[in-house]
C-alpha positions in Angstrom: -28.0 -36.7 17.1 -29.9 -36.5 13.8 -32.4 -34.1 15.5 -29.6 -31.8 16.5 -28.1 -31.8 13.0 -31.6 -31.0 11.5 -32.1 -28.2 14.0 -28.6 -26.8 13.2 -29.4 -26.9 9.4 -32.7 -25.1 10.0 -31.0 -22.4 12.0 -28.2 -22.1 9.4 -30.4 -21.8 6.4 -31.7 -18.2 7.1 -28.1 -17.0 7.8 -27.0 -18.4 4.4 -30.0 -16.8 2.7 -29.1 -13.5 4.3 -25.5 -13.8 3.2 -26.6 -14.5 -0.4 -28.9 -11.5 -0.4 -26.1 -9.3 1.0 -23.8 -10.5 -1.8 -26.4 -9.7 -4.4 -26.9 -6.2 -3.0 -23.2 -5.5 -3.0 -22.6 -6.7 -6.5 -22.9 -3.2 -8.2 -20.5 -1.7 -5.7 -18.0 -4.4 -6.2 -18.2 -4.1 -10.0 -17.6 -0.3 -9.7 -14.7 -0.9 -7.3 -13.0 -3.4 -9.7 -13.5 -1.1 -12.6 -11.8 1.8 -10.8 -9.1 -0.4 -9.2 -8.0 -1.7 -12.6 -7.3 1.8 -13.7 -6.0 3.4 -10.5 -3.8 0.5 -9.3 -2.2 -0.3 -12.6 1.5 0.3 -12.9 2.5 3.3 -15.0 3.1 2.7 -18.7 6.1 3.9 -20.7 4.2 6.9 -22.0 3.7 8.2 -18.4 7.4 8.3 -17.4 8.1 11.8 -18.7 5.1 13.0 -16.6 6.5 11.2 -13.5 10.0 12.7 -14.0 8.5 16.2 -14.3 6.5 15.6 -11.1 9.6 14.5 -9.2 11.5 17.6 -10.5 8.7 19.8 -9.3 8.6 18.1 -5.9 12.3 18.7 -5.2 12.4 22.2 -6.6 13.8 24.6 -3.9 11.6 27.5 -5.2 8.5 25.4 -4.9 9.3 24.3 -1.3 9.8 28.0 -0.3 6.4 29.0 -1.7 4.4 26.3 0.1 2.4 27.0 3.1 3.4 25.6 6.5 0.4 23.3 6.4 1.5 21.7 3.1 5.1 21.3 4.4 3.8 19.6 7.5 1.6 17.3 5.5 4.6 16.3 3.3 6.8 15.9 6.3 4.2 13.7 8.0 3.9 11.5 4.8 7.7 11.1 4.7 7.8 10.2 8.4 5.0 7.6 7.8 7.0 6.1 5.0 10.1 6.0 7.2 8.2 4.3 10.0 6.8 1.6 7.7 10.3 1.0 6.4 11.6 0.5 9.9 8.7 -1.8 10.8 9.4 -3.9 7.7 13.1 -4.0 8.6 12.3 -5.2 12.2 10.0 -7.9 10.8 12.5 -8.9 8.2 15.3 -9.5 10.7 12.9 -11.0 13.2 14.4 -9.0 16.0 14.0 -5.5 17.5 17.7 -5.2 18.2 20.5 -5.7 15.6 21.3 -8.6 13.4 22.8 -11.9 14.8 26.4 -11.7 13.7 28.5 -14.6 14.9 31.4 -13.5 17.2 30.1 -10.0 17.5 28.3 -10.5 20.8 30.8 -12.5 22.8 33.9 -10.5 23.6 36.7 -11.8 25.7 37.0 -10.4 29.2 39.2 -7.3 29.6 42.3 -7.9 31.8 43.1 -5.2 34.3 46.7 -4.6 35.2 
């Protein structure tokens, strides 16, 4: 049994060394990623709200929509459709059912009497 454990450790050591070397090699990329992520994924500050409101007003402007190309309109429609689908998936996961909510008394109706 001790021989098997020693053999296992001998086989595992090169894999661990390879993993450590990979982690060292990826360190600069991870540092760059975290530096960019801190800036890009941060929530907007109070000074950025006027710019956000201006962007929303431009996005829903009728004149701007009429001037867009068909390609841009389709890209925006695709993005809206994707958001809608993720909302529906979240709703299905949240209620834990593909079909409606479980409302007591709503699914068991009394039989209809025929005259």
